[in-house]
N, C-alpha and C positions, 0 to 999 in steps of 0.2 A: 890593836887590842880588842878584847873582847867587852861587852858591857857589865860583866860580873864583875872585870877589875874596876870599872870605873865607878860602877854603883858601890863597891864595897867602900871606894877611898873617900866616898860620899859620903857615907853612915859617920864619920867622924869630922874634926875639925881638925885641919891639915891648914899649912898657908906658908905663904912665905913672907920674909921681913926685909925692906927696904929702906932705909934710916926709918923704925917707926911705922911703916906703911903693913899692911897685912891684908891676906886673904883670907876668908875661914867660908868653910861651907855646912849647913845644916840641911837634914834628908828627911821628907816627907814620905817616901815609896819615888810613885817616879816623879817628882818635883819639888823641890826646897828654895831655899837660897843660897845666894853668892852674899857672904857681909864681907864688905869694905871698910877698915878703919886706918885713918891716918892719923896726926896731930891735929890737923884741922877739921876733922870732918869724919861721921860714922852712918854707914847706910847699906839697907839690902835690896837686893835684887833679887826679884821673881825668878826661875830657870824651871825649867821642864826636862827629862830626856827625849830624844828625839829618833829619828832612824836611818839606818844607811848610814853615810859616810859621816854625816852633821851627828855627833851623839849627846849634843845639847845646844840647848837655847836658851841666852839670858834675855830674860827683859829690859831692857834700857831706857832711861827717860831721855825722850825727846828733846832738842836744843831747847824748846819754849818751855819744858818743864824743869830741865837740868837746875836751875839754880834753888828753885823751892825744894825739889826730892832730895840733893845731894847736899844744900848748904854750902855749894863751890861753884868760885866764879865758873860760867860759860867757859869764855877762856882755857880753863885747863881741860874740858870735857875731853877732849880728844886723847891727850896725855893719860889722864887717869884710865880711859875706857880700855887703851893700851897695855897701861900697866896691869889691868884685870885679865883683859886675855892673854899677856903672856903669862901669867902667872897661873892661870885657870890651864892653860894647857901643859906649862911645867905640873903639877900637881896630878894635872889627872889624865894624862894619856902616857902609853908606854915611853919609858926613857925621851920624853918630852917631846916626841914624833909628830905631834898633831898640829894645828894649825887654827886661827881663829879669824871670823870675816865679820864685819858689822854691816849687817843687812837691814836697814830700816830702821824700827825699832830693837832691833834683835842684834846681839852678840853670840855667833852662831863659834860654836867648837868642833871642828872635824879631825878625824883622825886619816 
């Protein structure tokens, strides 16, 4: 996938829906926000475009800051981050053929 396709998708608001939970995107040039919304919570995560096989890096709250920043229990952190990662890969990679890794305080999207 070329970065042009990834960038063009991020200019609009796209997202999936699973039981009222959705992910959408806002772009501000080479960075922006990934927006998470569910019946329980709503928050935005900062992202930056990357280089090489890692096309984007999404900053995620550390376990110590998770509840304060997301208003969700720490026990749901892994589930929510996996949902976001899967949805971003589906929405933003060619035919959903990318993958994601949680690396420290970053959720990295790879192609």
